N, C-alpha and C positions, 0 to 999 in steps of 0.2 A: 344741531347735528348730533353726532354721537357723543355721548358723555356717560360715563359710568365706569365700573371697573371690572377687572377680570381676575383670573385666578391662575396661579402657576405652581407647578409642582415639579420638583426634580426628584426623580425616583432613582433608587439605586438598583443595580442589577444583582439580584440574588439568584444566581444561576444554578439550576438543579438539572441533573441528568437522570432521565427516567428510562427504565427498560420495561417494555410491555406496559403493565399497569403499575409498575413499581417505581418509586422515586429514590434516586441515589443522592448521596451527599455531593455538594459542589462548592466551588469557591463562590463567595458573595462579596459585593462591594458595599461600602458604607452608604447610608441614605444621604441623598443630596436634597436639602430642603428648599433649594431655589425653585423647584417646580411647584411646591406648595405655596410659596410666597407669590409667585407669578400668577398662578391660577386664581388665588384668593384676592389679589389686588388688580386683576386685569380690568375689571369694570371701572375701578377708580382711575386707572391709567388713562382709559379713554374718556372718562369724565373730565380729567384735567385737560386733555386734548381739546374736547369740544367746548369747555369753558373758555379756554384761550382763543379758540376759533371765534366764539361769540364776541369777545373783546376786540379781536383783530378785525372782524367784519364791522363792528361798531365804529372802529377808527376809520375804516374806509368810508362809511356813511358820513362821518365828520369831514373827511377830506372832500367828498363830493359836495356836501352842503357849503363848505368854505369856498370852493371853486364857483358854485352857483351864486354865491353872495358877493363875488368880486365886483359886480356891476354897481354896487353901492359905494365904491370908493370915490373920493372927491378928487378934483383936479390935481394932477401931478403928485398925489400923495398915495402911492400904493407900493407895497412890498409884499412879498410872499412868505414872510418869516413864519406866520402862523401855520400856513400849509406846509412849509418846510419842516416844522417841528412835528406835525402830525405824520408826514411821510416818513420821517426818521423813526417815529414811534411804530408805525406800521411795519417798517423793515425789521425793527428789533423784535416785534411780536412774531414775525415770520420765523425768526431764528428760535424763539421759544417754542413755537409750534413744531418746528423741526426736531427740537430736543424731545418733545412728547412722543413724536413718531418713533424716535430712536429708542425711547423707553419701551414702547410696544414691541419693537423689533427685538430688543434684548429679552423681553419676556418670551417671545417665540423661541429664542435660542434655548431658554430654560426648559421648555416643554419638550423634553427629549424622551421619546418612547423606548421601550424595549423593542429592539428590531429597527429596521430602517424607517425613516420618516415617510409618511404618505397620508393622503386623505385628510382627516381632521387634524392630524399631527404633522401636516406638510409644511413646506417652506413657502407656500403661496402667500399666506398672510404676511410673512416677513418680507417677501419681495415687494408687496404692495406698500408696506410701511416704508421701506427703504426708498422706493421711487417717490413717495409722497414727501418724505423727509427732504430730499434734494430739491424737489420741484417747488415746494412752498418757499424755500429760500430764493430760488430762481425768480418766482413771482414777485417777491419783495424787491429783488434787485431790479426787475423790469419796471416796477412802479417807481422806485427811486430814480433810476436813470431816465425813465420817461418824463418824470416831473422836472428833472434837471434841464432837459431839452425844452419842454413846453413852457418852463418859467424863464427861459432865456439865459441859463447859466452855462450850458454846453451845447455843442452841435451833435448831430447823430454821429458824424465821423469821429469826433473827440471821444464820445462814449465807447464806440466800437473799438477804438484804438487803445482804450484804457483797460489793461489786463485785470484791474480790480472790478470792472463793471459786471463781469460774469454773465453776459448776455448769451444764451444759447443760439447757435447759428440757425437752427430750425424753428426758432420760436416765432418768427414773423414780427418781432419787436420793431425792427427798423422800418418795415413796410407800414406798420400801424402808426408809428410816430410821423413818418414822412407824409402820410395821408393828412394828418392834422396840419403839418407845415404847409402843404400845398393848399389846403382850404384857407388857412390864414393869409397866405400870399395872395390868393384870389380876392379875398375881402379887402386887403390893403391896396391892391392894384385898383380895384373898383372905386375905393374911396379916393385915391389920388386922381384917377381919371375924371372924377366928378367933383373935384375939390371946389368948395365955396369958402373963400377966406372968412366969411362972416359966421357960418354955421358949422363948417366941417371940423375945426379944431375941437369944439365941444362935443360934436357927434362921435369923434374917436377918442374922447376923453384925453385929448392932448398927447396921445401916444405916437402919432405919426409925425416925424420931423420933416414936414413938407418943405419948409423954407431952406432946410439944410441940404436937401437933395439936389444934385447937379441937374441942369436943364432949365429951359425957359418955358416949356409947355408941360401940361399934365402928362402927356404921353412920354416925353423925354424923362420926366421925373419918375414915372412908373417904371420905365425900363431901367433907369439908374438904380432904383431900389432893388428890382429883381436881379440885376447884375451883381449886386453885392454878394460876396462870399457868404456861405452859411456860417462861417466862423466870425464874420464881421459883427462886432458888438451892437451896431445900430440895427442890423437885421434881426439879431436874436432878441433884442429888447422890443423892437417894433412888433415882432411876431407874438411875443408874450403879452404885449399890451392889448392885443385883440380880445383877450378874455375880459377886459374892462369895458368894452363897448359892444360886444356881440353876444346876445342871448344864445344864439345857435351854437357859437363856439364854446361858450361856457358849458352848455349841456353836453356837447360832443366830447369835450375834454374830461368832464366828470365821468362820462360813460367809458371813455378810454382807460382811465385810471382803474376802474373796476374790472374791465376786460383783461388788462395786463395782470392784475393780481389774482384773478379767479379762473383763468383758462385751464390751468393744470390741476389744481386742487380746489374744489368748490364745496361749500357747506350750505345745506338747506335744512328746513325743518320748521316746526311751529314757532320756534323762538324768533323766526325771521318774518313772521306774519304770512298771510295768504293761506290758501288751502292746498291740498295735494295736487290738484290740477295745475296750480301755478308752479309748484315745485317741478312737476313733470315737464313743463315748458322750459324752465330754467335748466334742468338736467339735459333735456334734449338739445338745447342750444349749445351747451358746453360740449356734449359728446359728438355732435355732428362736425364732420370735417368739410373742407371746401369741396363743393360739388355735390354734397349729399343734401337731400331734402326730406321732409317728413314722409313723403311717399316711399322712401327707401327703408322705412322703419318697420320693426316688428314689436311685439309686446312681451315684456317680462313681468310675471307676477311672482311675488314673494309672500308666502304665508309663514309667519313666525310663530311656530307652535312648540309645545313641549313634547319630548319623546315618551312621556308617561302614557299609560293606557288610554286609548281614545284620542291621543294627541290634542289635548286641550290647548286653547290659546294661552299665551304668556301674558300675564297682567302687569309684570314689572316693566321698568324702563327698557327701551329697545333702541338699537342703533344699527343702521346698515351702511356698509361701505361698498361701493360699486366701482370697479376698475375696468376700463376697456383694454383688452389684452393686446390688440394689434396696433399699438402706438409705440413710437421710439422711446427708448429708455429715458431720454432727457426731455421728452415732450408728452407726458402721459395725460390721461383723462381720468381723474379720480373724484368721485362725489361721495360726500359724507352726509347721510340723512339722520339727523338727530331727532329723538323722540319719534321714531318711525311708527307708522300705524301697524296694526295687526296684519292687515292684508294690504299690500301695496301693488299697484299696477302702473307700469312705466312704459312709455314709448321710447325705444332706443334704436339707433341706426343699425342696420344689418352688420353684424360683426361678432366677435367672440368676447365674452365678459367673464369676470370673476366677482364673486360676492362674499363678503364677510358679514355674518349675522351675529350680533352681540345682544345679550340680554342680562340684566342684573340677576345674579345668583345662578346663572347658567354658564356652561362651557361654550365658548364661541364656536360657530360652525363656519367652514370654508367650502365654497362651491366653485369648482373650476370648470373650464371648457364649456361654458354656457353659450351655445350658439343661437344668436338671434337672427332669424331669417326674415326677409321682406314679407310683410303681411302675415307672419307666422306668430305662434304663441309658444313661449317657453315658460314652464311653471317650475318653481322651486318651493318645496315644503321643507322648512328647516329642521323641525323636530329636534330641538336642542336638548342636550343632556343637562339635568339639574346637578349642579356641583355636589351638593350635600348628599345626594342619593346615588352617586356613581363613584365609589371609592376606587373601582377598577373599570377601565374602559378597554374593551377589545376592539381594536380598529379593524382588523382584518385577519383572515386565515386563508392562506393560499398554498397551492402546490406550485413550486417554483417552475417546474417544467411545463406547467399548463395542462399536461395529460400524463398518464402513467403507462409504462410498458412492462410486460412480463420480463422478469429477470434483469430489469434495469433499476438502479437506485432511484428512489423518489425522495425529494426534499420538500418538506412542509415547513411553513414559516408563519408565525403570528406577530402582529404588531399590537402592542398594548401599553398601558400606562397606569401607574398608581397615582391618583390625584391627591392622595394624602401622604405621598412620599415614602411609602413602605416598600420593602423588598418583596418581590413576588416569587411565588412557587409555581412550577408548571408540571402538570401531570398529563402525559400523552397516552392515548390508546388508539389501536387500529383494529378494526373488525370487518367481517364480510368475506375474507379469504385468507389463504395461507401466505406467509411472508417469512423472510429471513432478514438478518442484519439490522434489527431494530436498535436504534441509538437516539436517545433524546438528550438534548443539550439546551436547556433554557427555552428560548423562543424558537428553537429549530428541532426538527425531527427528521431522521433518515431511516428508511426501510426499503426492502426489495420485495415486491409482490411476485409470487410464483404461480399464480393462476389467472386466467382471464375471468375475473369476477368484478363485482362492484364493491369497492372498499369505502369504509367510513373512517375518516380521521377526525379525532376529537381531542380537544385540549381543555383542561380545567385549570383555571388560574386563581390563586388565592394568596392572601397575605396573612400575617400573624395576628391580625385584628379580627379575624373571623369573616372577612369579606371574600367573596368568590364570584367568578363569572366563568361561563363555559361557552364554547363555540365548536361546531363540527362542520365538516364538508364531505360530500360524497362524490367519488370519482370512479369511473370504470376503467379497467386495464385491458389492453389488447396485446397481441404478439407482434404487432407492427409498430414502427416508429418513423415519423416523417420529420425531416429537417430540410431547411432551405440551405443548400450547400453554397449557393452563390446567386448573384443576380447581375443583369446588365441592361443597359438602355437599348431597346430594339428600334425605337423610332421616337422622334421629337420634333416639335415645330420651331424650337429655338436651338439651332445646331451648335452644340458645344460639348456634347457627350457628358453633360451634367444635368441634374435636375434643378430647375429654377422656379421661383415664384411666377405664377401666371402662365405656366407652361402646360401644354397637352403632350403627353408622352405615353409610350408603351414600354413597360419594363418586362423582361423575361426572368421568371423565377426558375431555378433549377432545384426541384423538390425530389429528395431521395428517400426511399424506404430503407432505413438502416436496420429494420427489424428482421425477424426470422420467418415471417409469414406474409403472404401477399395480402393487399388491402383493396377492397372494393367499397366504394362509397361515393359521397356527394361532396364536391369541392366548392369552396366559396372564398371570397375575399372580404375582409373587414378593414376599413381605413379609419385613422384617427381624425380629429378635428384638423382642418387645414387643407384637406384634399378629398377627392371622391374617386370612385372607380365605376366604370360601366361593365365590369366583368360579369359574364353570364355564368352562373353556377351550372355545374354539369356532373354527371355520373362518370367516374373513371375507375380503372383498376391499375394499381401500382404494385408490380411484383417485388418480392424481396430483393434488395440490391439494385433495383431499377431507379434511374433518375428521369423524372418527367419534366420536360420544359413547359412552363405555364405562362402564357402571354397575358399581361394585365394592363389594360388601358387606364390611365389615370389623368385627372385634371387637378392641377395644383392651384390653390387660391391665389389671387393677385396680391392680397395682403395677408401676411402671416405673423403669428406671435412668437414663433421660434424657428430655428434653422435646421430642424430635423423633424421628420414625420414617421409615424409608426404604421406599418402594414402587417396584417396578420393573415396567414394562410390557414384556413379551417377545412378539416376533412372529417365528415360524419360517417361513421360505420358502425358495425355491431361486432361484439366479440363472440367467443364460442358459447358464452352463457346467454346470448341474445340480449345483452345489455347494450344500450346505445353508448357509443364512445365518441367523444369529440377530441380529435387529435389536432394540435395547433403548433405553429412555429411563427415567430415574429422577427421582423427585421426593422432596423432603423434606416430610413432613407435620408442621407444628407442633402440639404438644400443649399445651393450656391447662389448667392446674390452679390454681384460685383459690378464694378465699373471699369471699362478699359477705354483709354484715350490713345488714338493713333499718334505715334511720335512724329515730330517735325524735326528732322536732323539738320537741314540746311538753313542758313540765315534767310529769313523772309524779307523780300524786297518789294513785294506787291502790297498795296495798301489794304487789300481784302485778303484775309486768310480764313480758310475753312478748318474748323476744329471738328474732327470726326471721331466716332467711337461707338460703343454699345453698352447698354445696361441690361443685365441678365434678368429681364422680366418683360416678356413680349406683350403683356397687357398694360404695362405702365405707360402713361401718356405724357408725363412731364417729369423733368428733373431740373436741377439748378446748376448753372455754370457761372463761376466768378473769375474775372480776369484781373490778375495782379493784386489780389486781395483787396480790391476796391469795391465797396458796396454800391458805388455808382456805375460800375461796369458788371452788372449782374444780368444774366440772360435766362429766361425760361426756355428750356429745351423742349422741342416737340419731338416725341419719340414715335418711331414707326417700327413695330415688331422689335423694339429694344434698341434700334439704331438711331443715331442722331448725327446731324451735320449742321453746325452753326457757323454762319458767316460773321466774322468780327472785323470791324474796320479799325485799322491802326493809324494813329497820328504820325505825321512825318517827324523825322529827326535827322540831324546831321551826324549823329553818332549811333553806334550799335546799342540796342536796348534789349534788356533781358525781360522776359515775360513768364508768368506762371499761370497755368490754367488749372482750376480746381472744379471738379464735378462731384456733386453729391446727390444721391437718390434715396428715396424712402419707400419701402414696401411693407406697410404695417409697422411692426416693431423692428423690422430689419433695416439697417442703414448701410449703404455702400458708398464709398468715396474713393477718389483717386486724384493724383496731380500729374501734370506734365509741364515741362519747361521748354521754351524755345527762345530764339533771339531774332530781332528784326533790325533792319536799317532801311526805312522807307523814305524816299525822297519827299521833301516838303512840296506841297501843292501850291500853285500860285493863287488858287481860290478853292476853298473847301467849305461847303455848306452842309450842316447836319440838322436833321429834323427828328425830334422825339415828341411823344405825346403820352398822356397819362390814362388812357381808357382802353381796357382790354376788349378785344372783339370788334374793333372799329378800324376802318381803312382810311388813313390820312396820307396825302401825297405831297411830296416836295417838287416844286416846279422852279426852274431857272431858265430865263430867256436871255440869250446872248445879244450883243450889239447888232448882229445880223438879223435879229428877229426870229431866230430858230430856237424853239423851246426844247429843253431837255426834261423829260418826265417819263413816267412808266411806259407810255406807248411809243416813246422815241428816246431811247436811252443814250444815244450818242449823237453829238452835233459835229458839224464840220470844223467848228472852231476848237473842239477838244473837250467840251463838257460831257461828263459821263455819270450816269446814275448806277449805283452799285446794286441795290436790292429794292424791291417793291414789297414792303411789309403790309399785308392785307388784313391782319387780325390783331394789331395792337402794339403800341409802345415804340416801334422803330428799333434802331435808328435807320433812317434813309440818308444817303450821302450823295451829293453831286459835287464832282471835283473837276479840275482841269490843271494840267501841268504848266500851261501858259495862257495868258489873257491877251485880248485884243482891245484896242481903244473903243470907248463907248460905254453905253449903259447896260448893266446886268440887272434884270428885274427878278427879285426873289419872291416867290409866292408859296402859299400853303393851301391846298384844296382838300376839303372834307368829302372824299369820294362816297363813303357810305358808312352809316352806323349799324347796318345790318338789322335795322328795326323799322318796319314800315309803319308802325303805329305810334311809337314814342320818339320824341326828340332826345338824343343822348349827346350832351355837350362834352367837350374835351379841351383840356389846356395843352397848348403846343409851345414848344421851345425850338427856336432856330439858332444854331451857333454858327457864326461865320468867321472863318480864319482866312486871312489874306497874307500868304507867305509866312514870314517870321513874326508878323505883328501879333499882338495879344488878341485872343478871340473876343468877339462881341456877341452877346446874347440878346435875342428878341423874343418877347413873350406875347402870345395871343390866345384868345378864346374863340372856339368854333362851336356854335350852338346846335347845328343840325347838318345833316347831309346836304351837300351843295354849296356850303359856305366857302368863299374864296377870300383869303387874307393876303393883301399886298404887304409883304413884310418890310421891304426896303428896296431902294434902287441904288446900286453901287456904280459909280462912274470911274472909269480908268482912263487916265491920261498918261501917255508915254513919257511926258516930262514931269508933270506934277504928281503922278502916282494916283492913289485912290482918294476919292471923296464920296460923300453920301448925300443923296437926295432924299430927304425924309419923306416917308409916306406910311400910312397905317390905314388904308382903305379896306372896307369889306364889301363884297358883292356876292352874287349867286351865279354858279355855273352848274346846271343839272348834269348829273353823270350820264344821263341818256343822250346828251349831245356830244359825248366823248366816245372814242373807240371802245368797244366792249373788252372787259378784262377776261382773259382765258382762265 
């Protein structure tokens, strides 16, 4: 990845005030050599970074190899101390890498230009380094915490409840680790169900305590294992032992370790083997978010050239840093390409990106607001400045007002830097027309044009070492001036009188001619990255003193990298000298992204409670709800035009219970969250059966048949005896609950039916869990696997006797019931 060094210069400001072509004396500040140190060492700073990244990635390779070699351990002789040590080393290296990013961020602080920061001298690079600094530490924490769970030292809940773990909520860490736990439990269950006393102990490397599990049959022992708490040492050690006898699980665990460590900050390059095409695939996998596919991608090409005449290729070492802009602050996507090729072509998901281009002996370049469109091509030609040949850099020369008006003061501004730390002198000139009030002050110039003419503003910048650079800009003046006095929302599809991500709206601009003459010309709208406008340009006349309402339809992107957007009103006309004049005014549009949760003021006594609210993004399809800060009570919200309604089933209690609802939503780099509290006192049910399963996009149903033979299920939700189904979840996870406040004598048959996997070509299996609560008795869990649509699992038969109470008639049969034989679902 990137390695080499950069250069830093801290210049002093030697401010001169010029009049016309004359230079006046001015106060000057002492030279700050930090900028020289930073620019000259910048390449070395990144070399230190990429060198540590190589060591860090080498440690991850060692971790993966050690995990893959666990199958060579002999009977009952295994520990994970070697891997523990490598994981600790990896975590420490993450902290060192973070320090290197911090050094680069401090170097950026030292490159302070004369005038405000922007462009080459902007804070973009510093922002990327700061995000990377925090994220690489987070990646180390996720690897360390993940290994603690997967090696049997802690449970997921223990890690998440540990304030020292530092696991970001939006990282998906818990889901990733739970996926491995589920896979291991499935293998353990299968091994127990097919237990052979002669061969199985050796097959599982003696890691499954079969004889110590309660039960007299393999099914009872399998259920006994699965019913163990995740914090139970037997369960944690048995799960970790799967790595000793399953090739698949070793490979999956090794890949999980790498995924946890590299999702946020990833390094690629020739030091890692492979060719550019392989890097491209790795970068694409890192940058793609859930739901994105290679078909959603466009192409970014980066040519790393010199700014010298003819823009020759740069032959020295090169590094590229690519950051996806529309990601949350604590969950970024940053790729470092070390020893980057001269010409790089990357496939990237449709989004907004930033690029830092680094080359040895050159001043780094920063490229912002790079929009990658689906099937589109975005080209970047870096044209880096050679440090030794650019003692002075003029970044920009602008007219602050954007356009100039007769008899109105004009403010010109330049942004520049001395790369060798010298004080700079500024000589300003104005030509092309008459003017008054000329006043030069270092990087700034003020004058007042008195004619409708085309004016040329020029600045020559020099130091005391004989170096100099010049820049000029030409602008035409007119007697009219346009300003946007105000704006309002005229129409919107998400009604809140605010502008939101993903919204279509029409805003009305109030454009006033504050000049002394009427203006006739062509009006147009220009939008910044993040939104677009279908405004139709037109010819209009705006009289002096008149305010013209202008309706502008806009569409705001679903995912944004910032919470404000820039809109510019442009008016093209001619002055009395027949010069084309572009008059502009710009407004910043604030973007509001928020979550509201409807309050529940009364004590909830119903078992099912609806949590309602809205998220200010009509295009967003999902958000996350967490009940009572419990990762096991997490719900994926389905959004409809920003609105959500989530049914939550509360467990019964004899006392009033306090609950907290937390909702978080992500829209690109914007994150919105809110909490709501309520209390409940829900009567205990005589019988309460809950079904959950682990496959999204599948329809699994809970059935309970009462002693009268009346079945409670999705097509018949209420029985005469009191059984009641709360919800029919048709696209994944559940829960589905069947309850009754009272029971009648006889048998209750509990079944799970795989109604549909919504895939006519492939069989999609799913793991199901049924939790049965009988009054105040402890809940009992039943675990089953359904292989395809139509599978019917007889979970258990519960027998109730008015004298003896509950008893169980064990069953674990599987059969087939085709959904076509059942009533159709609406």
